[in-house]
C-alpha angles and dihedrals in degrees: 000000000000115000112258121228114253122249089257091055092049090051091050092049093047090050090052092052093050098056095096111112123240115255133194115276093251091057097048094074090059093048106039096107098039135089117225109205097171102026092222096305099134095171088060091044093049093050092045096051092043087059094043092052093045091051093047092049091048093053101037094099095050121114116252119243137192114243133206115285088200090065100036103034112011103043106118094193103049130087102237114193123188135178138192089200092263106053132024125220142191112221118213125190118213107196093191094054092034089227139126111214125194119218115196117217108163136029142177086231092061087207119102096217090059096057112119110242119227118207118238117261118237118219120207112170106302094341121096119191138174113257098223099031110074113211095016113127123195130221135165112233142179105231114177108313094338136087107217138180105226129194111198128191126222090277091056093249116143106241100167127036130180126176123227114234131192119225089254092052091051092048089052092050091243088147085082093057097096093058089051093047094049092053099038119121148088110287124193125211122213090260090054094253112139132227110201131200116179144026126300094017121143116273093022133073101174090237101074135062096205088105131037108278116269098231135067101213093178128057145152124204118216119245092245091050091231097117145008131222115218136180106234124188095031114173096038103116121221115251085219131229110283090205093059117106086224093059109144094000101092124086123245101063092268103118105231093008143349109232105196094190103046097178133036116207128187105209130193121185115240136181090265100037128284139345108216126197110190101220097173136014118184098229098211093059122086119213130208112229099015114219108193131309135265110300095020125128112217128185112216122198117212108231103166142019126205091243101098117213094020117102129213138052096276102042088143087081088070094048115037132033106251131218131236092223096058093039086067086075090072124077117239095256090056092049090052091054093041089056093044092049090065089066095034090064086065092048097254121160128228134227092213107085094210092052091047092050090051094054093041086060093055111098093218097051118103122173112237120243123229131019100276109142119251114242114204122202118247090254091053093046090050093051094043091057093043094050091046090053093049089048090055091056094058 
């Protein structure tokens, strides 16, 4: 029998799941399938991500190391929480069955049938393997600033990655951080208006509401992993509809209603940045700057990331260990360039003519001189192998 969580654990988990703030009835229909990690508090979000980015940048050059499976997988008395960036799990070790089982308890989908299942881990002596992935061996490693559970195939490629969370991180919805970090940046629309995700980006300070907030704190990933719905412009209250019989009677300072997520965007990563389809625009909210109208398709070009001193559109691949689940959001051609960009930052050249032409066209790219070998960091080496594996599955 699998070990059951204690009453204290159950209370902690239930408390974590009840931290979402209550919204007016009109707003609930637009939020029912979204998580809300920051509940519209963009000062808190800005401070948090500033710290997360600073920590990741400070640790990105550190050597990786293998950690104790006894502590991080086989401890019967600890609450072990893991995330793939979409769902969070409790892991339980059953010493009689020699098996580690993952129990999902929260998801960005907010629908139980959409939770990604994780196969049990089989334990034989000091070897841990994945039940339905022959040849995959599991370790727990420190990679950069993160503790990760890694399943590697016979070629040493990471094919399964879960992030270790503390109870405090889970309560604060920090299991959604990786999605935010992957998408963060300054994006430019064709008319030069900017959409901003992340702290310390131009046009947004995190402390003012004179521009649309620079975070999407609510999102829902499609079942086919080809796109993601986000709530953009959270925190801009509706002026309300003066013709509504509820005018002035609803809480939130929004007249007839306070719509916390004033725009719904369906976003798909592209080589240049993001394709955005504006699926909903709350008509009584004004946006600054305005990026399209309801029903429009807008192409946004990524012009800056929050990782200062690192060039390219996917600088995160040199900072944070990535995850095979979230990499499925990117089309194969983007993964190819994301992987190549790791080496391009060092000035490497490419045998594939199309890849070389792409980087030659980037203003930051400079071919290195001489024949000195390129030495990737452990984080970069980890991500290069992971991205290459995900590419091979397309």
